[in-house]
LUMMITOR-703161 format. One record per residue (C-alpha): x, y, z; residue in three letters. Coordinates in steps of 0.25 Angstrom, whole numbers, plus 5000, padded with zeros to 4 digits. Layout:
! residues N
XYZALA
...
//
This chain:
! residues 196
475253825119MET
473953855112LYS
474353975105SER
475453905100TYR
474553805094LEU
473753915088PHE
474853965080GLY
475153835075ILE
473653815070LEU
473653955064VAL
475053925057LEU
474453795051LEU
473253855047ILE
473953975040LEU
474853865034PHE
473753785028LEU
472953905023ASN
474153965016PHE
474453835010SER
473053805006SER
472953944999ARG
474253934992ASN
474253794989ILE
472753754985LEU
472153894981ILE
472853944968SER
472354054958ASP
471953944948ILE
470953894958LEU
470354024960TYR
470254054945PHE
469653904944ASN
468653934955SER
468254064952PHE
468254084936ALA
466854064934GLU
466454164945GLN
467554274943LEU
468354334932SER
469854314931TYR
470154454937GLU
469154434948GLN
469954304952ILE
471254374951GLN
470654484960ASP
470154374970LEU
471654304970LEU
472254444972ALA
471354474984ASN
471554334990GLY
473154354989GLU
472954494995LYS
472154455008TRP
472654315010ALA
473554365021TRP
472254405028LEU
471754255028GLY
472954205035TYR
473054325044ALA
471554285049PHE
471954135052ILE
472454155065PRO
471254245070ILE
470254145064ILE
470854035071TYR
470954105084ALA
469554145083ILE
469053995079LYS
469853935090CYS
469354035101SER
467954015096LEU
468153865098VAL
468753885111ALA
467653975116PHE
466553885112CYS
467353755119LEU
467553845131SER
466053885132ILE
465753735130GLY
466753695141LEU
466253805150PHE
464853745150PHE
465453605154VAL
466453635164THR
466353785168ASP
467653815162ARG
468053915151PHE
469253865144GLU
469453955132PHE
470953955132LYS
471153805133LYS
470053785123LEU
470653885113PHE
471953795113GLY
470953665111VAL
470353735099ALA
471753775092VAL
472153625094VAL
470853575089ALA
471153675076GLU
472353595071PHE
471253495067VAL
470753575056PHE
472153585050LEU
472053435045ILE
470953465035PRO
471653595030ALA
472953505028VAL
471953405021GLY
471353505013LYS
472653555007LEU
473153415005LEU
471853374998TRP
471953484988PHE
473453474986LEU
473453334983PHE
472053264981VAL
471153364975GLN
472053444966THR
470953504958ASP
470053584966TYR
469253714968THR
469153824978LEU
467853774983GLU
468553634984ASP
469553694994LEU
468453775002GLN
467553655003LEU
468553545006PHE
468553495020TYR
469253355022PRO
468353255029LEU
467153345031SER
465753315027ALA
465853405015LEU
466853315009SER
465753205008ILE
464953294999PHE
465053364986ASP
465153504990TYR
464553564979HIS
463253484982ALA
463253524996VAL
462453645001GLN
463353775003PRO
462853785018TRP
463253635021LEU
464653655016LEU
465253715029TYR
464553615039PRO
464953495030LEU
466453545031GLN
466353565046VAL
465853425048LEU
467253355046ASN
468153255053VAL
469153375057PHE
468053445064GLU
467653325072LEU
469153305076ILE
469153455080TYR
468053435089TRP
468753305096VAL
470053395098VAL
469153505104LEU
468453405113ALA
469753345118PHE
470353485120GLY
469053525128VAL
469153405136ALA
470653435140ARG
470053565146VAL
468953505153MET
469153465167PRO
468753325166GLN
469253305152ARG
467953245146ASN
468053225132VAL
466553195130ASN
466253325137ARG
467253405129ALA
466553355116ILE
465253395121GLY
465953535124VAL
466453535110VAL
465153495103ALA
464353595111SER
465253715110SER
466153705097TYR
465153625090GLY
464053715093THR
464953835088GLY
465253745075LEU
463853715072VAL
463453865075SER
464353915063PHE
//
């Protein structure tokens, strides 16, 4: 069942990445973004190399998400072990896969935003846009570069992700205690998130 969900997750992520790459990112966008820094020929080379190696990015998506879900499951398993003396990696991998679906919502929102709302945008706008994040409160040009990622991570979807993880952990725990599960998520996954 969980491998089926992982396959659906990867297919949806591939579809969203392909859609964003082919709908939102155009040659004109590259020329407008890099015209002051690179020559016309250099931008053409950049585009040609991007097209040549695009398949590699798609090929790595299943690997990246398998690693991500494994790391989350491992962190949660360690946290659960300290609370219950049980190491439930396989079950918690499934929980991590289910929770990962939460992050499809902002990806769809981003695609729709730039398709219908902010139709005049730059590559930097695409890179730094994250709906309902702390970064959206500020003008990202005025924010220190080292603060960009933490402000993007501080968002509504990350909070929902934590809640989904906590309910999943609670289902694995013998006493199904959601409050203890929130503690497990905060002390294990939360610590890992802050470390990176």
